[in-house]
C-alpha positions as CSV (number, residue, x, y, z in Angstrom):
1,M,-36.3,-112.1,283.2
2,K,-33.1,-114.3,282.9
3,K,-32.8,-113.4,279.2
4,V,-32.9,-109.7,280.1
5,L,-30.2,-110.2,282.8
6,I,-28.0,-112.1,280.4
7,I,-28.3,-109.3,277.8
8,I,-27.4,-106.7,280.4
9,L,-24.4,-108.7,281.5
10,I,-23.1,-109.1,278.0
11,F,-23.5,-105.4,277.4
12,L,-21.5,-104.5,280.6
13,I,-18.7,-106.9,279.6
14,S,-18.5,-105.4,276.2
15,I,-17.7,-102.0,277.5
16,F,-14.0,-101.4,277.1
17,I,-12.1,-99.0,279.4
18,F,-8.5,-98.7,278.6
19,F,-6.4,-97.4,281.4
20,Y,-2.7,-97.0,280.6
21,S,-0.3,-96.0,283.4
22,K,3.3,-96.2,284.4
23,K,2.5,-99.1,286.7
24,D,0.2,-101.2,284.5
25,A,0.4,-101.2,280.7
26,D,-2.2,-103.0,278.5
27,T,0.3,-104.3,276.0
28,K,-2.3,-106.1,274.0
29,S,-3.8,-102.8,272.8
30,N,-0.4,-101.3,272.0
31,K,-0.6,-102.6,268.4
32,D,-3.3,-100.1,267.7
33,I,-1.4,-97.2,269.3
34,A,1.5,-95.2,267.8
35,F,3.7,-93.1,270.1
36,Y,5.3,-89.9,268.9
37,Y,7.8,-87.8,270.9
38,E,8.7,-84.2,270.6
39,E,12.2,-83.7,269.1
40,N,12.0,-80.0,269.1
41,V,9.1,-77.5,269.2
42,G,6.4,-78.7,266.7
43,N,8.4,-81.7,265.4
44,Y,7.8,-85.3,266.5
45,V,9.4,-88.7,265.8
46,E,7.9,-92.1,266.4
47,G,9.3,-93.9,269.4
48,A,8.9,-96.8,271.8
49,D,5.6,-97.4,273.7
50,D,7.3,-97.0,277.0
51,Q,9.6,-94.0,276.3
52,W,7.1,-91.6,278.0
53,K,7.4,-93.5,281.3
54,S,10.8,-91.8,281.9
55,G,8.9,-88.8,283.3
56,E,10.5,-86.5,280.8
57,Y,7.3,-86.3,278.6
58,A,3.6,-85.4,279.0
59,L,0.8,-86.3,276.7
60,N,-0.3,-83.5,274.4
61,V,-4.0,-84.3,274.3
62,Q,-4.7,-81.5,271.8
63,N,-2.4,-83.0,269.2
64,S,-3.3,-86.6,269.7
65,I,-5.7,-88.4,267.3
66,C,-8.0,-91.4,267.9
67,D,-10.0,-92.9,265.0
68,G,-9.4,-89.8,263.0
69,E,-10.6,-87.5,265.8
70,K,-8.1,-84.9,267.1
71,N,-8.2,-84.1,270.8
72,P,-10.9,-86.6,271.6
73,N,-12.9,-86.0,274.8
74,Y,-12.3,-89.6,276.0
75,L,-8.6,-89.1,276.2
76,S,-6.9,-87.4,279.1
77,W,-3.6,-87.0,281.0
78,N,-3.0,-87.0,284.7
79,N,0.2,-84.9,285.3
80,D,0.4,-85.8,289.0
81,D,1.2,-89.5,288.4
82,N,2.1,-89.5,284.6
83,T,-1.0,-91.5,283.6
84,I,-2.7,-91.7,280.2
85,I,-6.5,-92.4,280.5
86,L,-8.3,-93.6,277.4
87,K,-11.9,-94.5,277.9
88,R,-13.8,-96.0,275.0
89,D,-16.5,-98.7,274.5
90,K,-14.6,-100.3,271.5
91,D,-11.1,-101.0,270.2
92,I,-9.7,-97.9,268.5
93,K,-6.5,-96.8,266.8
94,C,-4.7,-93.8,268.2
95,S,-1.6,-91.7,267.5
96,L,-0.5,-90.3,270.8
97,Y,1.8,-87.2,270.8
98,F,4.1,-86.4,273.8
99,D,5.8,-83.1,274.4
100,K,8.9,-82.6,276.6
101,K,8.0,-81.4,280.0
102,K,8.8,-77.8,280.9
103,K,9.5,-76.3,284.2
104,F,7.0,-73.6,285.2
105,T,7.9,-71.6,288.3
106,L,5.8,-69.0,290.1
107,L,7.3,-66.4,292.4
108,S,4.4,-64.8,294.3
109,G,3.9,-62.2,297.0
110,F,0.6,-64.0,297.6
111,P,0.6,-67.5,299.3
112,I,0.7,-70.4,296.9
113,E,-1.1,-73.6,297.8
114,G,1.6,-76.3,298.2
115,S,4.4,-73.8,298.0
116,D,7.9,-75.3,298.0
117,R,9.5,-72.5,300.1
118,E,9.9,-68.7,300.6
119,L,12.8,-66.7,299.1
120,T,13.9,-63.2,300.1
121,N,15.9,-60.7,298.0
122,I,17.9,-59.2,300.9
123,L,18.5,-56.1,298.8
124,G,14.8,-55.4,298.5
125,T,13.9,-52.6,296.0
126,D,17.5,-51.4,296.0
127,G,18.2,-54.0,293.3
128,D,15.9,-52.3,290.7
129,F,18.1,-49.1,290.7
130,E,15.0,-46.9,290.5
131,D,16.3,-44.8,293.4
132,A,19.8,-43.3,292.9
133,S,20.1,-42.4,296.7
134,A,20.3,-46.2,297.4
135,W,23.7,-46.3,295.7
136,E,25.6,-43.3,297.1
137,G,27.8,-45.2,299.6
138,R,31.5,-44.5,300.1
139,V,34.5,-46.5,301.4
140,E,38.1,-45.5,301.5
141,V,39.8,-45.6,298.1
142,A,43.2,-47.4,298.1
143,A,44.7,-45.2,295.4
144,Q,43.8,-42.2,293.3
145,I,43.5,-44.5,290.3
146,H,40.2,-45.8,291.7
147,S,37.1,-43.7,291.4
148,Y,33.9,-43.9,293.6
149,V,30.8,-42.5,292.1
150,A,27.1,-42.4,292.9
151,C,24.9,-44.6,290.8
152,E,23.5,-42.5,287.9
153,T,20.0,-43.7,287.2
154,S,19.4,-43.9,283.4
155,S,16.6,-44.8,281.1
156,N,18.9,-45.5,278.2
157,Y,18.9,-49.2,278.7
158,V,16.5,-50.9,281.1
159,K,15.6,-54.4,282.1
160,H,13.2,-53.7,284.9
161,G,11.1,-50.7,285.8
162,K,12.0,-47.3,284.4
163,T,15.7,-46.9,285.1
164,S,19.0,-48.8,285.5
165,C,22.3,-47.9,287.2
166,K,24.8,-46.3,284.8
167,I,28.5,-46.4,285.9
168,S,30.6,-44.2,283.6
169,G,34.3,-45.3,283.5
170,K,36.8,-42.5,282.7
171,S,40.1,-42.8,281.1
172,E,42.0,-41.5,284.1
173,Y,40.8,-44.4,286.3
174,V,41.6,-48.1,286.3
175,E,38.1,-48.8,287.7
176,T,34.9,-47.0,288.7
177,M,32.9,-48.2,291.6
178,V,29.4,-47.8,293.1
179,T,28.6,-48.8,296.7
180,S,25.2,-49.3,298.3
181,T,24.0,-46.7,300.8
182,N,22.3,-49.3,302.9
183,N,23.7,-52.3,304.8
184,Y,22.3,-55.8,304.3
185,H,22.4,-58.6,306.8
186,I,24.5,-61.8,306.1
187,E,25.0,-64.9,308.2
188,Q,28.3,-66.8,308.8
189,D,28.7,-69.9,306.6
190,H,25.4,-69.4,304.8
191,N,25.3,-69.9,301.0
192,Y,24.2,-67.0,298.9
193,Y,23.1,-66.6,295.3
194,V,23.6,-63.4,293.4
195,K,22.2,-62.5,290.0
196,L,22.4,-59.2,288.0
197,N,22.2,-57.9,284.5
198,S,24.8,-55.7,282.8
199,Y,24.7,-53.8,279.5
200,N,28.0,-53.0,277.8
201,D,27.5,-49.8,275.8
202,S,30.7,-50.1,273.8
203,N,32.6,-52.4,271.5
204,L,35.3,-53.0,274.1
205,N,35.8,-56.0,276.4
206,V,35.4,-55.3,280.1
207,S,35.0,-57.2,283.4
208,I,32.9,-56.2,286.3
209,E,33.2,-57.0,290.1
210,Y,30.6,-57.6,292.8
211,W,31.9,-57.2,296.3
212,W,30.4,-57.9,299.8
213,P,31.6,-56.4,302.0
214,P,33.2,-53.8,299.6
215,S,36.4,-52.7,301.3
216,S,38.7,-55.8,301.4
217,T,39.7,-58.8,299.3
218,D,40.4,-60.9,302.4
219,K,36.9,-60.8,303.7
220,G,33.5,-61.7,302.2
221,V,33.0,-62.8,298.7
222,Y,33.5,-61.2,295.3
223,F,33.3,-62.5,291.7
224,V,34.7,-61.1,288.5
225,P,32.7,-62.0,285.4
226,S,33.5,-60.6,282.0
227,N,31.0,-58.6,279.9
228,Y,32.1,-59.3,276.4
229,E,28.6,-58.8,275.1
230,H,28.7,-55.6,273.0
231,K,25.6,-53.4,272.8
232,N,23.6,-56.0,274.6
233,W,22.5,-57.2,278.0
234,K,24.3,-60.1,279.7
235,T,23.3,-62.0,282.9
236,F,25.8,-62.8,285.6
237,S,25.3,-65.0,288.6
238,Y,27.3,-66.4,291.5
239,L,26.7,-69.1,294.2
240,G,29.0,-69.2,297.2
241,Q,29.4,-69.5,300.9
242,N,30.1,-66.6,303.3
243,V,33.1,-68.1,305.1
244,A,35.2,-65.1,306.1
245,A,32.8,-62.1,306.6
246,G,31.0,-63.5,309.6
247,T,27.5,-62.5,310.7
248,N,27.4,-58.8,309.8
249,D,25.5,-56.0,308.2
250,I,27.4,-55.2,305.0
251,Q,27.4,-52.9,302.0
252,I,27.5,-54.1,298.4
253,R,29.9,-52.8,295.8
254,I,29.8,-53.0,292.0
255,D,32.8,-52.2,289.8
256,N,33.2,-51.2,286.2
257,N,36.8,-52.3,285.4
258,N,37.1,-49.8,282.6
259,A,41.0,-50.0,282.6
260,Y,41.7,-46.4,281.8
261,R,39.1,-46.2,279.1
262,N,35.9,-44.2,278.7
263,L,33.4,-47.0,278.9
264,D,29.8,-47.0,280.2
265,L,28.2,-50.0,281.9
266,Y,24.5,-50.3,282.9
267,F,23.2,-52.6,285.7
268,D,19.7,-53.7,286.5
269,E,17.7,-56.5,288.2
270,L,20.1,-57.3,291.1
271,I,19.0,-60.1,293.5
272,M,20.9,-61.6,296.5
273,V,19.3,-64.6,298.2
274,D,20.3,-66.4,301.4
275,L,19.9,-70.0,300.2
276,T,20.6,-71.6,303.5
277,T,17.7,-69.8,305.1
278,S,15.4,-70.8,302.3
279,Y,16.6,-74.4,301.5
280,G,18.6,-75.5,304.5
281,D,21.7,-77.6,303.9
282,I,20.6,-79.0,300.6
283,I,20.6,-76.2,298.1
284,P,19.9,-76.2,294.4
285,S,22.6,-75.9,291.8
286,K,23.6,-72.6,290.3
287,E,22.4,-73.9,286.9
288,D,18.9,-74.5,288.3
289,L,18.8,-71.2,290.0
290,D,20.0,-69.4,286.8
291,N,17.1,-71.0,284.9
292,T,14.3,-70.5,287.5
293,L,15.0,-67.3,289.3
294,I,14.0,-63.9,287.8
295,Y,14.1,-60.5,289.5
296,F,11.9,-59.9,292.5
297,D,12.2,-57.2,295.1
298,D,10.6,-58.7,298.3
299,T,9.8,-62.0,300.0
300,V,8.1,-64.4,297.7
301,Y,6.5,-67.9,297.8
302,M,8.0,-70.2,295.2
303,K,6.6,-73.3,293.5
304,S,7.6,-75.2,290.4
305,I,5.6,-77.6,288.3
306,M,6.9,-79.9,285.5
307,G,4.4,-80.4,282.6
308,L,3.0,-78.7,279.5
309,Q,1.7,-75.8,281.6
310,G,1.7,-74.7,285.2
311,E,-1.5,-74.2,287.3
312,F,-1.0,-72.6,290.7
313,K,-3.7,-71.9,293.3
314,V,-3.0,-68.5,294.9
315,S,-4.7,-66.9,297.9
316,G,-5.9,-63.3,297.9
317,V,-5.0,-62.5,294.3
318,S,-7.3,-60.6,292.0
319,D,-7.8,-61.3,288.3
320,N,-6.2,-58.0,287.2
321,Q,-3.0,-58.5,289.3
322,K,0.1,-57.6,287.4
323,I,2.4,-60.6,286.5
324,E,5.7,-60.7,284.6
325,C,7.2,-63.7,282.9
326,N,10.5,-64.5,281.3
327,N,11.3,-66.5,278.1
328,D,8.2,-65.3,276.3
329,G,6.0,-67.1,278.9
330,V,2.3,-66.1,279.2
331,A,0.4,-66.0,282.5
332,N,-3.3,-65.7,283.2
333,V,-4.9,-65.0,286.6
334,S,-8.5,-66.1,287.0
335,N,-10.5,-67.0,290.1
336,G,-7.4,-67.5,292.3
337,V,-5.6,-69.7,289.7
338,V,-2.5,-68.6,287.9
339,T,-1.9,-70.5,284.6
340,I,1.5,-70.3,283.0
341,T,2.2,-71.5,279.4
342,G,5.3,-71.2,277.2
343,N,7.6,-73.1,274.8
344,S,10.8,-72.6,276.7
345,P,12.2,-75.4,278.8
346,Y,12.1,-73.0,281.7
347,V,9.4,-70.3,282.3
348,T,9.2,-68.2,285.5
349,C,6.6,-65.6,286.4
350,Y,6.7,-63.0,289.2
351,L,3.3,-62.1,290.8
352,K,4.0,-59.0,292.9
353,N,1.8,-58.2,295.9
354,G,1.2,-54.5,295.6
């Protein structure tokens, strides 16, 4: 009986479980492990055994090799706490490949488990320019050299939906302007983020303007980016505080500064978000918002995940629900889980409710 117990004890001691984490590294085994880090998509260079602990990398299990076996079933990665788990009953040699983490963001009209926050496009569906009647507003023109026109919905160049807003500049006017029919509520001292796309259908350089409210330079906020892209879409954005316009319901104005030239601009995918309402006093940077926000036309839940893919648990969503992604991202909806993959450093998908 004692002999049997001794044999069992020796067997249990001989079982080797290698657990490699940020907190506790088995340096004795590192001599049998090579670490490779993604330099760019598909290319890796060998690096230090602790480089991955910076949090910028995640283990690519599918590419990793142990004892000649690719994607071994005893190798795994815990993305929540950046942990490599390698379970094996003997010493083995491994080549571990790490990819740079990417930021996967889901904007969803359905509740997301662990959602970071809610965001609202205060312009609603007016920002998709599918309804020309939403952009027929008028304000007093300071001089006859300025022209106010209604938004001409056009299918010539489109970023979202079926139409965009065409503003045709004429040679007799210095600028041509479109104003929203509806008013939108803004709060005093709140920070706002604006993003829109413009297509310059010419070989001429031109600037645009975005005004709120539309009638005076000494109130509200406006910004004047330049669209020097020719025959192409360009994205513009702005982050700023409403200091002078107070708490009001205001219209929006978009200008084509055509400068006495016949010049057509197209606009699409306009969002305006009250960051103070969504984030409080600590708001994200403009760069981060530029990278993570894509067009949405309602109130959405938002969550971001850093890793090699994003998995989001979503309530009430069906498998055939439409979902749109930027940067060539791919999304799959199955059994209430949205999985997002892609090679870009930033991939955002919009899951619309309805």
